[in-house]
N, C-alpha and C positions, 0 to 999 in steps of 0.2 A: 818068842813072842813079839820081840820088838822088831824082828825083821817083818813079820807079818803085817804089824800096824804101820811100818814104813812103807811096804810095799803097797798096801791098800791105799793109804794116804796119798802116795805119789799119783797113783793112777786117777783118784777121786780129784785130785787137784787139775789135772789134765781135763776133766769134766768141767770143773769149775770155770778154768780159763775158756773153755769152748762156749759154755753158757753165757759169758759175758756179751759175745756176739750174737749168740742165738736170740736171747731173751729181747734185745733190742730191735730185732728185725721181725719177729713173729707178728705182732700187731700191726706192722707197716708194710714194709716189702713184701715178706712172705705172705701175708693175708691175701694179696692181689694177684700173686703169680696164678698162671693156669696148672692145677694140680689133678693128677689122674684121680679117679673114683676110689682106688685103693689106698688113697692117702690115708695114714692113720691119724685119729684125733690129736691135737696138740698135747693133751695132759699125757699121753702114753709115753713121750718121748724122755721125760725126767725120770720116772721109775725105771724104764727100760735101761738107760744109760747108768743110772746108780747102780743096778744090779750087775751090769755088765763090768762097769769099772772095779766093783768089787770081786768079781770073779777074775779079771784080770789080775788084780793085786795078789789074790791068792796063787794063782798060777805062777806068777813072779817069784812069790815066797817059795814055792816047792823046788824052782830052780835054783834059786838064791842060796838056799838051805844046804844044796849039794856042796857049797864052798865055792868062792870064788875062784880059787886056784886050781879047781876040778876042770880037766880037760873039757872044753865047749861051753862052760858056764858064762865067761865075760863074752864070748862071741853071741851066745843066745839072748844074754841082757842088753847087748848092744844092738842086736836086731830088734828087740823089744822096744827099746827106747826109740829106735828108728820110727818104727809104725806108730809108737804113741806121739812122737812129733807130727807125723802126717794126721793123726787123729785130731790133734790141737789145731793143725793147720786147716782141715776142712771147714770147720764151721767160721774160721776166720774168713777164707776165701769166699765160701758160698753165702753165709749170712752178712758177715761184716763187709767184705766187699760186693756182694750182691751179685754174685758172678756164678751163674749156672754152669757155663761152660768150664769156667777154672774150677770149680768144685767137682764137675766131672772128671777132670785130670787127676785132682788129688785123690778121690774116693778110689779111682781105679789104682794108683800108687799104693793107696792105704791097703785096698784089698791083696794086692799082690804081697806087700810086707807083711800083713797078717797071716798069709799062707805060709810064708817064709819062716815067721816066728813060730807057728805051729809045728812046722817040720823041725826046727832047732830045739825046740822045748821036748818035742817027741823023743829026741836022742838021748834026753836027760832025766824026762819025767812024762810017762804017759799021761798021768792023771793031770798035770799042768797042761799038756796038750788038749786034754779033752776038755778042760775047763775054759779054753779058747774056741770051743765048737759054737756056742750060743753068740759069741762076738762076731765070728765070721758069717753066720747066718745073718745077724741083724744087719751086718755092713752089707752083706749080699742084697738083702732087701733094700737097704738106703741106696745101693748102687743102680738098683732096678728104678727106684723113684727118682734118682736124680737123672737118669737116662729119659724117663719119661717127661720131667721137667723140661728137659733140654728139647725133646721133639716137640712139646707143646708150646715153647717159647717163640 
């Protein structure tokens, strides 16, 4: 149970870090950039990300509980931490740095890292990999939004 709580807390902390950069820019810079018509309302992002970070934490738990010395677990968790770092970096670059282009570069790297994470988790736990499907779907949508922001800027 402790591993589950730690896994979820680590992921939620990533979200909290990202939110520091996001919330400051929502009423200022972000409010004035040219957005496509399919941009969701701002209120949807917090519950969506909270849910996704929870699912990510549960996925990490299913891999971690296999045992850190089990073949592939350290590698899979390292890949997960890489993508989590990129997840934290995106709002820092996009919102904090107010860089649509920089955000686009980071989110492409994030998308690739999530695919790599899903593949590495799948080898250890199909359920853990499946729990990351909503995450890759949401980041795919965010990538499309980021491309639209870039094309409209």
